[in-house]
KOLSE-645569 format. One line per 2 residues: number of its first residue (from 1); for each residue x, y, z of N, C-alpha, C. Coordinates in Angstrom, 3 decimals. Example, Ala and Ser with C-alpha at 12.3 -4.5 7.8 and 13.67 -1.06 7.14 Angstrom:
BEGIN
1) 13.190:-5.690:7.800:12.300:-4.500:7.800:13.200:-3.300:7.800  12.850:-2.250:7.080:13.670:-1.060:7.140:12.900:0.030:7.870
% end
This chain:
BEGIN
1) 17.503:-6.502:-13.895:15.940:-5.953:-14.640:15.689:-5.360:-13.056  14.710:-4.274:-13.712:13.812:-4.171:-12.300:12.512:-4.027:-12.590
3) 11.423:-4.671:-11.832:10.193:-4.550:-11.968:9.413:-3.475:-10.682  8.646:-2.551:-11.539:8.458:-1.375:-10.219:6.771:-1.279:-10.661
5) 6.361:-0.711:-9.397:4.803:-0.764:-9.758:4.810:0.472:-9.594  3.380:1.187:-10.160:3.481:2.676:-10.721:2.985:3.327:-10.241
7) 2.383:3.685:-8.631:2.187:4.650:-8.036:3.438:5.811:-8.187  3.134:7.115:-7.692:3.980:8.030:-7.715:3.884:8.705:-6.001
9) 4.827:9.516:-5.549:5.240:10.126:-4.416:5.125:11.339:-4.929  4.111:12.453:-4.199:4.879:13.854:-4.116:4.442:14.561:-2.646
11) 4.813:15.327:-2.419:4.579:16.265:-0.950:2.883:16.319:-1.085  2.320:16.243:-0.086:1.098:16.803:0.027:0.074:15.746:1.118
13) -1.274:16.159:1.801:-2.357:15.849:2.699:-3.612:14.960:1.959  -4.284:14.641:3.360:-5.055:13.745:2.665:-6.246:12.903:3.351
15) -7.491:12.547:2.880:-8.442:12.287:3.152:-9.714:10.792:3.414  -11.180:10.613:3.351:-11.740:9.807:3.367:-13.205:9.317:2.922
17) -14.120:8.210:2.218:-15.816:7.938:2.141:-16.541:6.805:1.712  -18.113:6.114:0.035:-18.581:4.180:-0.075:-19.780:4.132:-1.139
19) -21.183:2.031:-3.054:-21.964:1.880:-4.103:-22.033:0.125:-4.442  -22.393:0.007:-5.690:-22.409:-1.319:-6.292:-21.823:-1.319:-7.670
21) -21.628:-2.559:-7.846:-20.901:-2.789:-9.328:-21.868:-2.621:-10.392  -21.374:-1.992:-11.453:-22.469:-1.982:-12.817:-21.985:-2.182:-14.092
23) -22.324:-3.255:-14.729:-21.880:-3.515:-15.979:-22.644:-2.176:-17.018  -21.949:-1.073:-17.801:-22.722:-0.209:-18.299:-22.932:-0.849:-19.724
25) -23.896:-0.525:-20.620:-23.901:-0.867:-21.854:-22.712:-0.201:-22.749  -22.757:-1.831:-23.669:-21.901:-1.224:-24.702:-21.890:0.292:-25.663
27) -20.950:0.423:-26.275:-20.816:1.931:-26.866:-21.256:1.571:-27.780  -21.640:2.827:-28.801:-22.298:2.625:-29.933:-21.081:2.918:-31.108
29) -20.733:1.631:-31.413:-18.917:1.220:-32.462:-19.270:2.313:-33.787  -19.980:3.516:-34.263:-20.139:4.227:-34.812:-19.405:5.023:-34.313
31) -18.966:5.616:-33.742:-18.288:6.801:-32.668:-16.849:6.578:-32.849  -16.074:7.757:-33.314:-14.575:7.927:-33.618:-13.913:7.719:-32.118
33) -12.482:7.001:-32.171:-12.139:6.581:-30.916:-12.015:7.652:-29.516  -11.844:9.181:-30.483:-11.592:10.357:-29.584:-12.575:10.651:-28.437
35) -14.071:9.937:-29.344:-14.920:10.314:-28.423:-15.021:8.932:-27.161  -14.634:7.855:-27.686:-14.716:6.964:-26.519:-13.576:7.582:-25.562
37) -12.616:8.097:-25.993:-11.335:8.100:-25.292:-11.845:9.293:-24.057  -12.526:10.277:-24.684:-13.348:11.428:-23.922:-13.540:10.695:-22.562
39) -14.691:9.726:-22.639:-15.686:9.099:-22.210:-14.881:8.443:-20.992  -13.720:7.776:-21.561:-13.200:6.999:-20.698:-12.162:7.609:-19.718
41) -11.556:8.659:-20.181:-11.054:9.847:-19.412:-11.818:10.629:-18.136  -13.125:10.824:-18.333:-14.248:11.449:-17.343:-14.328:10.053:-16.271
43) -14.396:8.709:-16.529:-14.314:7.866:-15.840:-12.892:7.483:-15.095  -12.084:8.170:-15.062:-10.664:8.069:-14.348:-10.867:8.999:-13.738
45) -9.904:8.460:-12.604:-9.998:9.114:-11.367:-8.449:9.336:-10.802  -7.915:10.105:-10.341:-6.918:10.211:-9.518:-6.712:9.718:-7.792
47) -6.142:8.926:-7.439:-6.077:8.306:-6.350:-5.122:9.014:-5.266  -5.519:9.795:-4.165:-3.977:10.463:-3.714:-4.274:9.763:-1.978
49) -3.068:9.155:-1.332:-2.790:8.275:-0.129:-2.003:9.167:0.840  -2.347:9.244:1.718:-1.518:9.788:2.712:-0.571:8.690:3.463
51) 0.520:8.620:3.736:1.586:7.557:4.294:3.006:8.204:5.106  2.793:7.360:5.831:4.160:7.653:6.776:5.578:7.232:6.305
53) 6.609:8.055:6.136:8.216:7.941:5.962:8.352:6.592:7.050  9.212:6.207:6.358:10.041:5.208:7.297:10.515:5.564:8.888
55) 10.697:6.875:8.674:11.105:8.105:9.959:10.164:8.265:10.871  9.131:8.084:9.580:7.442:8.424:10.769:7.182:9.647:11.332
57) 7.773:10.724:10.982:8.128:11.697:11.438:7.838:12.964:10.110  7.462:12.660:8.815:6.878:13.144:7.842:5.797:12.466:7.372
59) 4.976:13.185:5.634:3.959:11.945:5.293:4.523:12.407:3.881  4.342:11.175:3.054:4.387:11.667:1.361:2.917:11.610:0.904
61) 2.522:11.939:-0.225:1.630:11.496:-0.704:1.901:10.919:-1.865  1.353:9.561:-1.914:1.513:8.293:-2.751:0.199:8.533:-4.174
63) 0.543:8.587:-4.972:-0.533:8.828:-6.163:-0.447:7.997:-7.539  -1.648:7.810:-7.546:-2.169:7.146:-8.694:-3.161:7.132:-9.522
65) -3.872:5.979:-10.334:-5.242:6.272:-11.039:-6.310:5.515:-10.573  -7.852:5.764:-10.795:-8.749:4.403:-10.425:-9.679:4.811:-11.864
67) -10.405:4.038:-11.586:-11.545:3.414:-12.468:-12.650:3.686:-11.962  -13.869:4.451:-12.360:-15.108:4.499:-12.239:-15.873:3.391:-12.653
69) -16.470:2.602:-11.659:-17.074:1.379:-12.067:-18.398:1.586:-12.171  -19.000:1.955:-11.449:-20.445:2.684:-11.135:-21.017:3.959:-11.171
71) -22.243:4.195:-11.803:-22.442:5.766:-11.683:-22.407:6.106:-9.903  -22.648:5.206:-9.270:-22.495:5.629:-7.961:-21.342:5.924:-6.951
73) -20.713:5.750:-7.737:-18.763:5.935:-7.237:-18.236:4.734:-6.649  -18.727:3.398:-7.278:-17.874:2.654:-6.981:-16.504:2.906:-8.170
75) -15.242:2.555:-7.294:-13.597:2.529:-8.072:-13.014:1.505:-7.787  -12.201:0.863:-9.104:-11.306:-0.199:-8.650:-9.997:0.375:-9.336
77) -8.784:0.291:-7.875:-7.937:1.065:-8.359:-6.654:-0.324:-8.261  -5.572:-0.271:-7.781:-4.448:-0.959:-7.497:-4.480:-1.067:-6.102
79) -4.140:-2.344:-5.295:-4.040:-2.439:-4.065:-2.696:-1.445:-3.505  -1.747:-1.777:-4.632:-0.550:-1.024:-3.971:-0.527:0.587:-3.807
81) -1.663:1.022:-4.519:-1.912:2.462:-4.601:-2.264:3.190:-2.724  -2.525:1.790:-2.547:-3.796:2.494:-0.799:-2.801:1.575:0.057
83) -2.217:0.630:-0.256:-1.996:-0.491:0.881:-2.787:-0.184:2.109  -2.616:-0.120:3.242:-3.431:-0.199:4.224:-3.575:1.314:4.943
85) -3.435:2.346:3.812:-3.984:3.608:4.813:-5.027:3.694:4.351  -6.137:4.734:5.813:-7.566:4.701:6.158:-7.681:5.908:5.396
87) -6.969:7.254:4.855:-6.708:8.472:4.188:-6.974:8.111:3.062  -7.691:8.556:2.251:-7.817:8.789:0.554:-8.734:9.738:0.377
89) -7.665:10.692:-0.756:-9.018:11.017:-1.618:-8.881:11.382:-2.891  -10.171:11.108:-3.894:-10.501:10.792:-4.968:-10.762:11.983:-5.917
91) -9.929:12.374:-6.874:-9.959:13.469:-7.820:-11.047:13.197:-9.081  -11.845:13.706:-9.290:-12.434:13.551:-10.776:-12.245:14.694:-11.713
93) -12.345:13.954:-12.641:-11.898:14.478:-14.284:-12.590:16.184:-14.069  -13.840:16.326:-13.468:-13.748:17.652:-13.556:-13.306:18.461:-12.472
95) -12.512:18.161:-11.950:-11.788:18.811:-10.284:-12.009:18.596:-9.229  -13.499:18.282:-9.308:-14.279:17.664:-7.939:-13.727:16.658:-7.261
97) -13.465:16.593:-5.409:-12.670:15.654:-4.980:-13.617:15.336:-3.532  -12.890:13.975:-3.518:-14.207:13.454:-2.540:-13.217:12.545:-1.554
99) -14.047:12.662:-0.236:-13.170:11.588:0.374:-13.858:9.915:0.698  -12.615:8.951:0.245:-13.039:7.664:-0.121:-12.991:6.672:0.969
101) -13.544:5.997:0.995:-13.850:4.844:1.990:-13.333:3.511:1.208  -12.191:2.798:1.757:-11.792:1.282:1.160:-12.809:0.502:1.841
103) -13.590:0.203:0.289:-14.808:-0.991:0.564:-13.871:-2.354:0.633  -13.033:-2.612:0.119:-12.018:-4.255:-0.063:-10.743:-4.081:-0.269
105) -10.040:-4.875:-0.252:-8.600:-4.621:-0.850:-8.180:-6.303:-0.618  -7.957:-6.315:-2.208:-6.984:-8.224:-1.662:-5.694:-7.751:-2.586
107) -4.915:-8.047:-2.029:-3.515:-8.048:-2.318:-2.921:-8.933:-3.293  -3.231:-9.955:-3.477:-3.127:-11.149:-4.002:-3.537:-10.986:-5.459
109) -4.441:-9.980:-6.329:-4.517:-9.430:-7.056:-3.820:-8.066:-7.229  -3.521:-7.360:-6.363:-2.982:-6.125:-6.354:-4.793:-5.399:-6.994
111) -5.241:-5.477:-6.350:-6.636:-4.779:-6.639:-7.405:-4.471:-5.444  -8.145:-3.219:-5.562:-9.193:-2.771:-4.435:-10.217:-1.783:-4.498
113) -11.093:-1.803:-3.996:-12.152:-1.075:-4.146:-12.486:0.046:-3.401  -12.942:0.882:-4.210:-13.000:2.583:-3.253:-14.322:2.738:-3.708
115) -15.066:3.483:-2.309:-16.047:4.289:-2.457:-16.608:5.781:-2.398  -17.211:6.382:-3.172:-17.211:7.992:-2.569:-18.918:8.347:-2.495
117) -19.108:9.211:-1.967:-20.225:9.558:-2.239:-20.810:10.568:-2.972  -21.143:9.784:-4.030:-21.426:10.906:-5.684:-22.354:9.953:-6.243
119) -22.819:10.583:-7.175:-24.067:9.971:-8.163:-24.153:10.134:-9.330  -24.558:10.080:-10.495:-24.478:10.373:-11.799:-23.192:10.532:-12.491
121) -22.606:9.638:-11.939:-20.857:9.752:-12.717:-20.858:8.799:-13.925  -19.777:9.806:-14.763:-19.638:8.214:-15.471:-18.851:7.277:-15.262
123) -19.231:6.017:-16.024:-18.308:4.847:-15.779:-17.928:4.342:-16.888  -17.156:3.657:-16.652:-16.446:2.617:-17.662:-17.241:1.976:-18.515
125) -17.030:1.698:-19.734:-17.957:0.500:-20.467:-16.883:-1.000:-19.956  -17.220:-1.695:-19.722:-16.307:-3.239:-19.709:-16.169:-3.819:-20.909
127) -14.843:-4.081:-20.993:-14.372:-4.747:-22.623:-14.334:-6.246:-22.497  -13.855:-6.942:-23.142:-13.586:-8.838:-23.209:-11.935:-8.649:-23.091
129) -11.716:-8.754:-22.200:-9.978:-9.648:-22.396:-9.780:-10.833:-22.482  -10.515:-11.866:-22.535:-10.572:-12.994:-22.881:-9.864:-13.232:-24.168
131) -10.540:-12.754:-25.159:-10.725:-12.207:-26.779:-10.141:-11.997:-27.533  -8.409:-10.949:-26.634:-7.777:-10.456:-27.141:-6.514:-11.251:-27.734
133) -5.843:-10.591:-28.750:-4.973:-11.124:-29.436:-3.569:-9.904:-29.634  -2.428:-10.430:-29.276:-1.020:-9.692:-29.406:-1.511:-9.009:-30.644
135) -0.898:-7.774:-30.481:-1.062:-6.804:-31.978:-2.199:-6.014:-32.292  -3.136:-6.300:-30.845:-4.148:-5.036:-31.231:-3.866:-3.812:-30.427
137) -4.607:-2.982:-31.142:-4.175:-1.642:-30.038:-4.869:-1.124:-28.960  -4.073:-0.669:-28.162:-4.622:-0.541:-26.797:-3.849:0.730:-26.433
139) -4.485:1.269:-25.391:-4.354:2.673:-24.875:-5.086:2.644:-22.905  -3.946:3.769:-22.814:-3.478:3.687:-21.225:-3.722:5.131:-21.148
141) -4.560:5.488:-19.413:-4.401:6.308:-18.826:-4.196:6.404:-17.933  -3.399:7.815:-17.204:-3.110:7.883:-15.950:-2.385:8.814:-15.453
143) -1.934:9.182:-14.078:-1.122:10.109:-14.241:0.270:10.559:-14.328  0.752:10.064:-14.918:2.495:10.156:-14.662:3.103:11.780:-14.625
145) 4.114:11.333:-13.557:5.057:12.651:-13.150:3.790:13.865:-13.190  2.842:13.391:-12.410:1.443:14.993:-12.471:0.794:15.517:-13.569
147) 1.175:14.516:-14.518:0.580:14.927:-15.627:-0.512:13.987:-15.928  -1.808:14.704:-15.252:-2.929:13.721:-15.082:-3.578:13.489:-16.160
149) -4.272:12.596:-16.381:-4.885:12.285:-17.515:-4.756:12.164:-18.814  -3.080:11.957:-18.747:-2.223:11.250:-19.744:-2.587:10.227:-20.757
151) -2.885:10.405:-22.063:-3.549:9.210:-22.926:-2.484:8.914:-23.301  -2.021:7.155:-23.552:-1.043:6.871:-24.379:-1.045:5.853:-24.959
153) -0.539:5.034:-26.279:-1.215:4.474:-27.056:0.141:3.124:-27.365  -0.394:2.131:-27.567:0.517:0.827:-28.345:-0.240:-0.392:-28.910
155) 0.466:-1.658:-28.749:-0.734:-2.595:-29.068:-0.261:-3.503:-28.080  -1.234:-4.850:-27.943:-1.004:-5.868:-26.849:0.598:-6.898:-27.190
157) 1.459:-6.966:-26.495:2.493:-7.796:-26.966:2.098:-8.824:-26.638  1.818:-9.173:-25.573:1.880:-10.764:-25.027:0.644:-10.880:-24.204
159) 0.312:-12.017:-23.747:-1.007:-12.162:-22.529:-0.778:-13.419:-21.291  -1.294:-13.093:-20.482:-1.344:-13.868:-19.484:0.002:-14.320:-18.942
161) 0.899:-12.693:-18.867:2.165:-12.569:-17.971:2.285:-12.783:-16.914  3.418:-13.356:-16.517:3.118:-13.612:-14.612:4.807:-13.111:-14.417
163) 5.105:-12.322:-13.876:6.712:-11.001:-13.620:7.112:-11.291:-12.069  5.709:-11.979:-10.990:6.444:-12.134:-9.813:6.507:-10.291:-9.188
165) 5.687:-9.315:-9.761:5.833:-8.182:-9.259:4.647:-8.094:-8.056  4.081:-8.883:-7.736:2.853:-9.098:-6.575:3.437:-9.933:-5.676
167) 3.972:-9.575:-4.551:4.584:-10.611:-3.700:3.394:-11.468:-2.538  2.402:-10.724:-2.225:1.529:-12.110:-1.218:1.182:-12.941:-1.702
169) 0.828:-13.602:-0.454:0.346:-15.091:-0.445:-0.488:-15.611:-1.632  0.216:-16.583:-2.731:-1.072:-16.855:-3.201:-1.737:-15.647:-4.653
171) -0.546:-15.039:-4.891:-0.379:-14.085:-5.442:-1.086:-14.457:-7.019  -2.037:-13.821:-7.350:-2.926:-14.081:-8.840:-2.065:-13.298:-10.056
173) -0.977:-13.752:-10.665:-1.192:-12.529:-12.318:-1.130:-13.319:-13.570  -2.057:-12.478:-14.012:-2.558:-12.602:-15.591:-2.215:-11.515:-16.441
175) -1.250:-11.068:-16.273:-1.015:-9.842:-16.571:-0.888:-9.873:-18.182  -1.549:-8.804:-18.720:-1.468:-8.426:-20.107:-0.229:-7.321:-20.447
177) 0.065:-7.795:-21.509:1.600:-7.270:-21.850:1.226:-6.050:-22.328  1.972:-5.116:-22.815:1.706:-3.952:-23.850:2.687:-3.070:-23.575
179) 3.148:-2.353:-24.905:4.327:-0.968:-25.617:3.171:0.347:-25.123  2.117:0.265:-24.423:1.568:1.545:-24.316:2.507:2.303:-23.494
181) 3.265:3.245:-23.126:4.113:3.703:-22.468:3.146:4.234:-20.737  3.789:3.612:-19.681:3.116:4.214:-18.624:4.390:4.109:-17.467
183) 4.344:4.832:-16.471:5.111:5.652:-15.878:4.401:5.255:-14.184  5.684:5.517:-13.181:4.776:6.177:-11.863:3.706:6.932:-12.024
185) 2.274:6.869:-11.430:1.707:7.377:-11.395:0.196:7.040:-12.351  0.751:5.844:-12.822:0.032:5.265:-13.915:-0.565:4.294:-13.388
187) -0.917:3.759:-11.920:-1.078:2.163:-11.450:-2.783:2.952:-11.311  -3.317:1.793:-11.668:-4.899:1.668:-11.366:-5.652:2.234:-12.742
189) -5.084:3.138:-13.260:-5.592:3.524:-14.355:-6.253:2.586:-15.329  -6.727:2.754:-16.468:-7.411:2.353:-17.358:-6.509:1.714:-18.742
191) -6.540:0.492:-18.786:-6.053:-0.144:-20.341:-7.149:-0.354:-21.257  -7.197:0.406:-22.165:-8.584:0.211:-23.139:-8.669:-0.341:-24.155
193) -9.848:-0.690:-24.993:-9.536:-1.382:-26.375:-9.596:-0.404:-27.687  -9.722:-0.431:-28.734:-10.062:0.433:-29.367:-11.581:0.726:-29.539
195) -12.126:0.355:-28.704:-14.127:0.853:-28.664:-13.867:1.880:-27.348  -12.525:2.303:-26.729:-12.740:3.061:-25.549:-13.050:1.785:-24.155
197) -13.409:0.409:-24.216:-13.836:-0.013:-23.353:-12.148:-0.448:-22.413  -13.071:-0.674:-21.143:-11.993:-1.426:-20.153:-11.359:-2.736:-20.232
199) -10.075:-3.112:-20.365:-10.096:-4.406:-20.677:-8.757:-4.721:-19.738  -8.373:-3.319:-19.052:-7.231:-3.894:-17.705:-6.867:-2.808:-16.810
201) -6.137:-3.223:-15.841:-6.070:-2.088:-14.506:-4.556:-1.792:-14.961  -3.815:-0.928:-15.267:-2.216:-0.625:-15.251:-1.957:-0.914:-14.083
203) -0.811:-1.901:-13.911:-0.266:-2.080:-12.303:1.043:-1.995:-12.451  1.942:-2.468:-13.518:3.391:-2.583:-13.548:4.441:-2.544:-14.828
205) 5.844:-2.233:-14.629:6.562:-2.376:-15.558:7.699:-2.769:-15.244  8.440:-3.170:-16.365:10.097:-3.938:-15.850:10.578:-2.787:-16.772
207) 11.741:-2.112:-15.543:12.779:-1.273:-16.113:13.915:-1.529:-15.407  14.836:-1.095:-15.778:16.132:-0.663:-15.162:16.496:0.558:-14.331
209) 15.273:1.172:-14.602:15.557:2.967:-14.220:13.930:3.572:-13.540  13.316:2.348:-13.449:12.025:3.086:-12.863:11.394:3.954:-13.448
211) 11.879:4.073:-15.286:10.645:4.482:-16.290:10.870:3.991:-17.221  9.482:4.268:-17.959:9.060:3.147:-19.192:10.541:2.852:-20.031
213) 10.459:1.390:-20.485:11.256:1.020:-20.902:10.819:-0.069:-22.218  9.502:0.249:-22.380:9.026:-0.710:-23.496:8.042:-1.769:-22.953
215) 7.938:-2.068:-21.611:7.526:-3.418:-21.263:6.303:-2.960:-20.194  4.613:-2.775:-20.356:3.782:-1.966:-19.445:3.257:-3.323:-19.312
217) 2.412:-3.490:-17.845:1.646:-4.951:-17.694:0.630:-4.502:-16.690  -0.885:-4.773:-17.240:-2.082:-4.619:-16.850:-2.524:-5.971:-16.240
219) -3.596:-5.785:-15.186:-4.540:-6.844:-14.842:-5.589:-6.843:-15.844  -5.944:-8.113:-16.191:-7.194:-8.273:-17.304:-8.362:-7.800:-16.430
221) -9.235:-7.434:-17.514:-10.549:-6.977:-16.734:-11.805:-8.117:-16.484  -11.338:-9.229:-17.256:-11.678:-10.817:-16.691:-11.620:-10.999:-15.424
223) -9.899:-10.872:-15.116:-9.989:-10.722:-13.272:-10.697:-9.868:-12.363  -10.581:-8.626:-13.030:-11.287:-7.368:-12.157:-13.311:-7.915:-12.020
225) -13.453:-8.863:-13.140:-15.370:-9.176:-13.086:-14.981:-10.505:-12.032  -14.267:-11.254:-11.936:-14.469:-12.583:-10.965:-13.969:-12.045:-9.769
227) -13.439:-11.543:-9.478:-13.219:-11.010:-7.808:-13.928:-9.571:-7.249  -14.518:-8.923:-7.899:-15.282:-8.211:-7.610:-16.751:-8.525:-6.622
229) -17.696:-9.416:-6.750:-18.172:-9.815:-5.592:-17.455:-10.702:-4.404  -16.713:-11.445:-4.836:-15.571:-11.186:-4.024:-15.189:-10.562:-2.660
231) -14.724:-9.748:-3.559:-13.994:-8.423:-2.961:-14.814:-8.003:-2.143  -16.437:-7.615:-2.564:-17.303:-6.884:-1.987:-17.644:-7.713:-0.577
233) -17.757:-8.914:-0.644:-17.952:-9.610:-0.066:-17.212:-10.090:1.605  -15.934:-10.080:0.890:-14.768:-11.414:1.613:-13.648:-10.578:1.714
235) -13.375:-9.791:1.402:-11.985:-9.130:1.337:-11.949:-8.486:2.440  -10.859:-8.156:3.052:-10.340:-7.260:4.298:-10.343:-6.103:4.237
237) -11.297:-4.983:4.914:-12.251:-3.751:4.585:-11.015:-3.045:6.241
% end
């Protein structure tokens, strides 16, 4: 059985840029899900990182996703999307591109914060991951196979899973398990509830092939909320 993180690799070049965390107001629940989905898609970004190959003589583009947490450009993504890279570029849904600054990295949760120099951005609404139950519908957004802003759906399969994918010391895994389709390129994207609220950060799959086989995992938003102040103040920069 193979456990795979969900970043994708394609050839290209890259670069870098910096706000505070904000919890937006909850959406009007009278709206159809398609409205919430569009808002969440607009709050999702593509994260591209320039990395050296093992030989050191060429570069690869490591590509994943991220989620805008505040209108002034604070973004959460997976640590494994960026590693220790310094050159990172973020693409917004409207096609604009920004150099991103890494404001914090925390390998033990596989989360990181980025900052871009932008204002007035659409940001995601945070949901409640602590009241989730198996069987509830969920939706995932990512960039599998360069299919940017792909939306998939499923249900919650289990909660508080630990699958050993985070190898850092004192690893914290509290994964939401779902059968929503995720593939390389989905890492760092949002897992949403039926109201379009962020309940998790897509992180990994269990697969024999490296592609989706029915088992996807996201770190819960409660963990994101818990560590954001700590990331901003104490994590390595």
